[in-house]
Structures are given as C-alpha cells and as structure tokens.
C-alpha positions as CSV (number, residue, x, y, z in Angstrom):
1,M,-27.4,-41.7,30.0
2,N,-29.4,-40.1,27.1
3,L,-29.2,-36.4,26.6
4,N,-31.7,-34.6,28.7
5,Q,-34.4,-32.4,27.2
6,S,-32.7,-29.4,28.8
7,D,-29.7,-30.1,26.5
8,Y,-31.8,-29.3,23.4
9,C,-31.9,-25.8,22.0
10,L,-32.4,-23.8,18.8
11,G,-28.9,-22.3,18.6
12,F,-25.8,-21.6,20.5
13,S,-23.4,-18.9,21.2
14,C,-20.0,-19.0,22.9
15,P,-19.2,-17.1,26.1
16,E,-16.9,-14.1,25.7
17,R,-13.2,-15.0,26.2
18,S,-12.0,-14.1,29.7
19,V,-8.3,-14.8,29.0
20,S,-5.7,-12.4,27.6
21,T,-4.8,-12.5,23.9
22,A,-1.3,-13.7,24.7
23,L,-2.6,-16.7,26.6
24,Y,-5.2,-17.4,23.9
25,V,-2.5,-17.4,21.2
26,F,-0.2,-19.5,23.5
27,S,-3.0,-22.1,23.9
28,Y,-3.3,-22.5,20.1
29,V,0.5,-22.7,19.7
30,S,0.6,-25.4,22.4
31,T,-2.2,-27.2,20.6
32,A,-0.2,-27.2,17.4
33,A,2.8,-28.5,19.2
34,V,0.9,-31.4,20.8
35,V,-0.7,-32.3,17.5
36,F,2.6,-32.1,15.7
37,L,4.3,-34.4,18.3
38,T,1.5,-36.9,18.2
39,V,1.2,-37.1,14.4
40,C,4.9,-37.0,13.5
41,G,5.9,-39.4,16.3
42,N,3.4,-42.0,15.4
43,L,4.1,-41.6,11.6
44,L,7.8,-42.4,12.4
45,I,6.7,-45.6,14.0
46,I,4.4,-46.5,11.1
47,I,7.1,-45.8,8.5
48,S,9.7,-47.7,10.5
49,V,7.7,-50.9,11.0
50,C,6.2,-50.8,7.5
51,H,9.5,-50.1,5.7
52,F,12.1,-52.3,7.4
53,K,11.5,-56.0,6.8
54,Q,13.4,-56.9,10.0
55,L,10.6,-55.3,12.0
56,H,7.8,-57.3,10.4
57,T,7.1,-59.4,13.5
58,P,3.7,-60.2,15.1
59,T,4.4,-58.0,18.1
60,N,5.4,-55.0,15.9
61,M,2.2,-55.4,13.9
62,L,0.3,-54.8,17.1
63,I,2.5,-51.8,17.8
64,L,1.9,-50.6,14.2
65,S,-1.9,-50.9,14.8
66,L,-1.6,-48.9,18.0
67,A,0.5,-46.2,16.2
68,V,-2.1,-45.9,13.4
69,S,-4.8,-45.4,16.1
70,D,-2.7,-42.9,17.9
71,C,-1.9,-41.0,14.7
72,L,-5.6,-40.7,13.9
73,V,-6.2,-39.4,17.4
74,G,-3.5,-36.7,16.7
75,V,-5.0,-35.8,13.3
76,Y,-8.6,-35.3,14.3
77,V,-9.5,-35.9,17.9
78,I,-6.8,-34.0,19.8
79,P,-7.0,-30.7,17.8
80,T,-10.8,-30.8,18.0
81,A,-10.9,-31.5,21.8
82,L,-8.2,-28.8,22.5
83,I,-10.1,-26.2,20.5
84,W,-13.2,-27.1,22.4
85,M,-11.4,-26.5,25.7
86,I,-9.8,-23.2,24.5
87,E,-13.1,-21.8,23.2
88,S,-15.1,-23.1,26.2
89,C,-17.8,-24.3,23.9
90,W,-18.4,-26.4,20.8
91,I,-17.9,-24.1,17.8
92,F,-18.2,-26.7,15.0
93,T,-21.2,-28.2,13.2
94,A,-23.5,-31.0,14.3
95,F,-22.0,-33.3,11.8
96,S,-18.5,-32.5,13.2
97,R,-19.8,-33.3,16.6
98,A,-21.0,-36.7,15.5
99,C,-17.7,-37.4,13.8
100,F,-15.7,-36.3,16.9
101,T,-17.8,-38.4,19.2
102,F,-17.5,-41.5,17.0
103,M,-13.8,-41.1,16.4
104,S,-13.1,-40.5,20.0
105,C,-15.0,-43.5,21.3
106,F,-13.8,-45.8,18.5
107,L,-10.1,-44.9,18.7
108,T,-10.0,-45.1,22.5
109,T,-11.6,-48.5,22.5
110,M,-9.3,-49.6,19.7
111,S,-6.2,-48.5,21.7
112,I,-7.4,-50.3,24.9
113,Y,-7.8,-53.6,23.1
114,I,-4.6,-53.3,21.1
115,V,-2.7,-52.9,24.4
116,A,-4.6,-55.9,25.8
117,L,-3.5,-57.9,22.7
118,I,0.1,-56.8,23.3
119,A,-0.1,-58.1,26.9
120,V,-1.5,-61.5,25.7
121,D,1.2,-61.6,22.9
122,R,4.1,-61.0,25.4
123,Y,2.7,-63.6,27.8
124,F,2.4,-66.2,25.1
125,A,5.9,-65.4,23.7
126,L,7.6,-65.6,27.1
127,S,5.6,-68.6,28.5
128,K,5.5,-70.8,25.4
129,P,8.2,-69.5,23.0
130,F,8.4,-72.6,20.8
131,L,4.6,-72.8,20.4
132,Y,4.4,-69.1,19.9
133,N,7.0,-69.1,17.0
134,K,5.1,-72.1,15.5
135,T,1.5,-70.7,15.7
136,V,1.7,-66.9,15.7
137,S,2.5,-65.7,12.2
138,L,2.2,-62.4,10.5
139,R,-0.9,-63.6,8.7
140,T,-2.5,-64.6,12.0
141,T,-1.7,-61.2,13.5
142,H,-3.1,-59.3,10.5
143,I,-6.4,-61.2,10.9
144,V,-6.6,-60.5,14.6
145,V,-5.8,-56.8,14.1
146,L,-8.3,-56.3,11.3
147,S,-11.0,-58.2,13.2
148,N,-10.3,-55.9,16.2
149,W,-10.8,-52.8,14.0
150,F,-14.0,-54.0,12.4
151,V,-15.6,-55.3,15.6
152,W,-15.1,-52.0,17.5
153,L,-16.0,-50.0,14.4
154,F,-19.4,-51.7,14.4
155,Y,-19.8,-51.6,18.2
156,N,-19.1,-47.8,18.4
157,F,-21.4,-47.1,15.5
158,A,-24.2,-49.0,17.3
159,I,-23.6,-47.4,20.7
160,L,-23.8,-43.9,19.1
161,Y,-26.8,-44.8,17.0
162,F,-28.9,-46.2,19.9
163,N,-27.9,-43.3,22.2
164,G,-28.7,-40.3,20.0
165,G,-25.1,-39.6,19.0
166,F,-26.1,-38.9,15.5
167,V,-29.0,-36.5,16.4
168,S,-28.4,-33.3,14.6
169,H,-30.6,-30.9,16.7
170,V,-28.7,-31.3,20.0
171,C,-27.6,-28.0,21.5
172,L,-24.0,-27.6,20.6
173,E,-22.9,-25.1,23.2
174,D,-22.1,-27.5,26.0
175,Y,-22.3,-30.7,24.1
176,I,-21.2,-33.9,26.0
177,F,-22.3,-37.3,24.8
178,F,-23.9,-39.5,27.4
179,L,-25.1,-43.1,27.5
180,D,-28.2,-44.5,29.2
181,Q,-27.8,-46.7,32.2
182,V,-27.8,-50.1,30.5
183,W,-25.4,-49.0,27.7
184,S,-23.2,-47.2,30.2
185,L,-22.7,-50.4,32.3
186,L,-22.2,-52.5,29.2
187,D,-19.7,-50.0,27.8
188,L,-17.8,-49.8,31.1
189,F,-17.4,-53.6,31.2
190,L,-16.4,-54.0,27.5
191,T,-14.1,-51.0,27.1
192,F,-12.5,-50.8,30.6
193,V,-13.1,-53.6,33.1
194,F,-12.6,-56.6,30.8
195,P,-9.6,-55.3,28.8
196,L,-7.9,-53.8,32.0
197,S,-8.3,-57.1,33.8
198,V,-6.7,-58.9,30.8
199,I,-3.8,-56.4,30.8
200,I,-3.2,-56.7,34.6
201,I,-3.5,-60.5,34.8
202,F,-1.2,-61.2,31.8
203,Y,1.4,-58.6,32.8
204,V,1.6,-59.9,36.3
205,Q,2.3,-63.3,34.7
206,V,4.9,-61.7,32.4
207,F,6.6,-60.2,35.5
208,F,6.9,-63.5,37.2
209,I,8.1,-65.2,34.0
210,A,10.7,-62.5,33.5
211,K,12.0,-63.0,37.1
212,K,12.4,-66.7,36.3
213,H,14.3,-65.9,33.1
214,A,16.6,-63.5,35.0
215,T,17.5,-66.4,37.3
216,A,18.0,-68.7,34.4
217,I,20.2,-66.2,32.6
218,R,22.6,-65.9,35.5
219,E,22.9,-69.7,35.5
220,L,23.5,-69.8,31.7
221,N,26.2,-67.1,31.6
222,S,29.0,-69.4,32.5
223,H,28.0,-72.1,30.0
224,T,28.7,-72.8,26.3
225,R,28.1,-70.6,23.4
226,T,24.8,-72.3,22.6
227,S,23.7,-71.4,26.1
228,K,24.9,-67.8,25.6
229,N,22.8,-67.5,22.5
230,M,19.8,-68.7,24.5
231,S,20.7,-66.2,27.2
232,D,20.8,-63.3,24.7
233,S,17.4,-64.3,23.4
234,M,15.9,-64.5,26.9
235,K,17.4,-61.1,27.7
236,S,15.9,-59.7,24.5
237,E,12.4,-61.0,25.5
238,R,12.7,-59.7,29.0
239,K,13.7,-56.3,27.7
240,A,10.8,-56.2,25.3
241,A,8.4,-57.2,28.1
242,K,9.8,-54.5,30.4
243,V,9.4,-51.8,27.7
244,L,5.9,-52.9,26.9
245,G,5.2,-53.0,30.6
246,I,6.1,-49.3,30.8
247,L,3.9,-48.7,27.8
248,V,0.9,-50.4,29.5
249,S,1.5,-48.7,32.8
250,V,1.4,-45.3,31.2
251,F,-1.6,-46.3,29.2
252,V,-3.5,-47.4,32.3
253,A,-2.5,-44.2,34.2
254,C,-3.9,-42.1,31.4
255,L,-7.2,-43.9,31.1
256,L,-8.0,-44.7,34.7
257,P,-8.9,-41.1,35.8
258,Y,-11.4,-40.9,32.9
259,F,-13.2,-44.1,33.7
260,V,-13.2,-43.4,37.5
261,Y,-14.6,-39.9,36.8
262,T,-17.4,-41.2,34.5
263,V,-18.4,-43.9,37.0
264,L,-18.6,-41.4,39.9
265,G,-21.1,-39.3,37.9
266,N,-21.8,-35.6,38.4
267,I,-20.0,-34.8,35.2
268,E,-19.0,-31.2,34.7
269,K,-17.8,-30.1,31.2
270,D,-14.5,-28.5,32.2
271,S,-13.4,-31.4,34.5
272,F,-14.7,-33.9,32.0
273,L,-12.6,-32.4,29.2
274,K,-9.5,-32.4,31.4
275,V,-9.6,-36.2,32.1
276,L,-10.6,-36.8,28.5
277,M,-7.6,-35.0,27.3
278,L,-5.4,-37.2,29.5
279,V,-6.7,-40.1,27.5
280,Y,-5.8,-38.4,24.2
281,I,-2.3,-37.2,25.4
282,N,-1.4,-40.9,25.8
283,S,-1.2,-41.0,22.0
284,A,1.6,-38.4,22.1
285,I,3.4,-40.2,24.9
286,N,3.7,-43.6,23.2
287,P,6.3,-42.5,20.6
288,V,8.4,-40.9,23.3
289,I,8.5,-44.3,25.1
290,Y,9.6,-46.0,22.0
291,A,12.3,-43.4,21.4
292,L,13.6,-43.8,24.9
293,F,13.6,-47.6,25.2
294,Y,13.7,-49.1,21.7
295,P,17.2,-48.8,20.1
296,W,15.7,-50.1,16.8
297,F,13.3,-47.2,16.7
298,R,16.1,-44.7,17.2
299,R,18.1,-46.3,14.4
300,A,15.1,-46.4,12.1
301,V,14.4,-42.7,12.8
302,K,18.0,-41.8,12.0
303,L,17.7,-43.7,8.6
304,I,14.4,-41.9,7.9
305,F,15.8,-38.4,8.7
306,T,19.0,-39.0,6.7
307,L,16.8,-40.2,3.7
308,Q,18.6,-43.5,3.6
309,I,15.3,-45.3,3.3
310,F,15.1,-44.1,-0.3
311,N,18.3,-46.1,-1.1
312,T,18.0,-49.4,-3.0
313,D,17.4,-52.4,-0.7
314,S,17.1,-50.0,2.3
315,A,14.3,-52.2,3.6
316,L,16.8,-54.9,4.3
317,I,19.0,-52.8,6.5
318,N,19.7,-54.3,10.0
319,V,18.1,-52.0,12.5
320,L,18.1,-54.4,15.4
321,S,21.8,-54.7,16.1
C-alpha cells in the first residue's frame, strides 16, 4: 500500500505527553536496558564464535550471522522504535525515517532466512551426516551467508525505492511505511510464507529423525566403545537440533503476530508498533536461549569476562567439553 495523500503534510508536532515524569523516565531506562541486553548479548556470541577456533563450524557461522543481524537491530532499530513508542510520534528527520525503515525491513528479512538456513543445515546434518561433513565446509557456508546478505540488501532497497520509502516530504508525525497491493503480496510470500514453510517442513523432519536417533542410542548403549562414540555423537546432534528447535519456535512466535496483523489490515499506529516491537525483542531473546542451553557459550563467556581470551593461544582453548 502506498502512502495516502492524507499522510503528506508540511510539518509535524508531537502531542503533549499524558504520562507522569516518573513513568516517562522509567520508559527510557527500560529502553536502555533492552538495548544493552540485545547488543551485549549478541556481541558475546560474535566474539565467542569468532575467537575460539573450535567453534568455527558451518552451523556456528549461521549462528554468527544471526547474532550480527540481531546486534544491528539492538544498535539502531530497537532504540529508534522504542523512542517512537514513548514519544507517540516520529521525532527524527526524514533521512532517519528512511534509514530506520530500510534497516528494519532488511534485518528482519535477514533473520528469517538465516533461521530457515539453520533449519536446512540441521536437517542435512542429521539425515545425511557423512555427505554433510564432506560437502558443507566453512567456505561454502561463508558464500551462502554473504549471498543471503547481498540478495536481501538489494531486495529491500528495491522495495523501499518503488514504494516511496525514500520520499523526503512524507508527514513524519504518524509515519508508517506501507506497500502497494502487488508488493505487499510478493513481500508476504518472500519474507514470511516461503521461509516459514521451509522452517516448519525441515524441523518436522528433524523431529522425526531425532526420535529415530533416540531409539538407536538406546540400542547402542550396551555395545562396544566404538558404538559408544557414535552414540555420543548422535546425542550431541540431537541436543543441537533441540536447542535450535527452541530458537526457531521462539522466533516464529515473535514474528507470527506481526505478519497476521499486517495481513488483516486496518493498521493502527499503536497496535502496529507493539507487534513490531515483538519482532525486534526476539533479537534480545536469542542470546538468553544460547546462555541457557549451550554449555560452550557459557564457557566462552566466562573466558571473555575473565579476560583469558587475551592470553597466548587462547583461541585454541577447548570450550566444547
């Protein structure tokens, strides 16, 4: 939907605040806390995966890409969106509006497709482990990740350009970016229906494979040491699939209300901002999931906080055991 003519104006002014000073200050303190959690949590993931060579795996490269995307959301998108909610109007410049719209759309799309790639990666690793180890290398993953970034960078630039996202004379007071009908349907399919279908289909497959592995593990437990090593490997893969399943489930739960709301139409600014914030808050939740379920992340964080990463050969420290 293109912006209506009624959305254009010569200037803007914010409505007077109807909340108490204490609540107003608390809102900004809460904003700072959310931004701090999002940025610092994702920075810890980025540092951990980049520094420790043991974590340089194809799956972790995808997790790294997701953390970079989430960190950028915390740096720019979340604070801007929360200030917009607190002030009840857009108080920044037209250029900032264009940047916010672009970064918001781009990073959200990026995150969706990274999670879809993680689902495909886990399915491939569990269903065809030998072929996976032979064909999926760090170099291949780097190419896939970089291609993902460039494709959606170009796509979101195009979608904003052809829908007036870079128009500077739009009224800023109640600014919400809309797409026309054709672009809206295309965007819905490309950024939600298709990747969500991929995520659901592959994780259902992962679930059934994990159940088969659980049965096989029980049968292998009483066998030789070689079988025990295989059992440990299968347990590790199942655990990774379970954790990433939680990550995907939380991700879908955060995104689903936004897309359902936009499909239903009749968008109101306050309601729209609330469901949009749910999408952004997912970027703050992901590091918490890693901290709760990934022992290697907790060990890496401990090494970072104790400054042991500055020691010689600290990149070779075993953080997996």
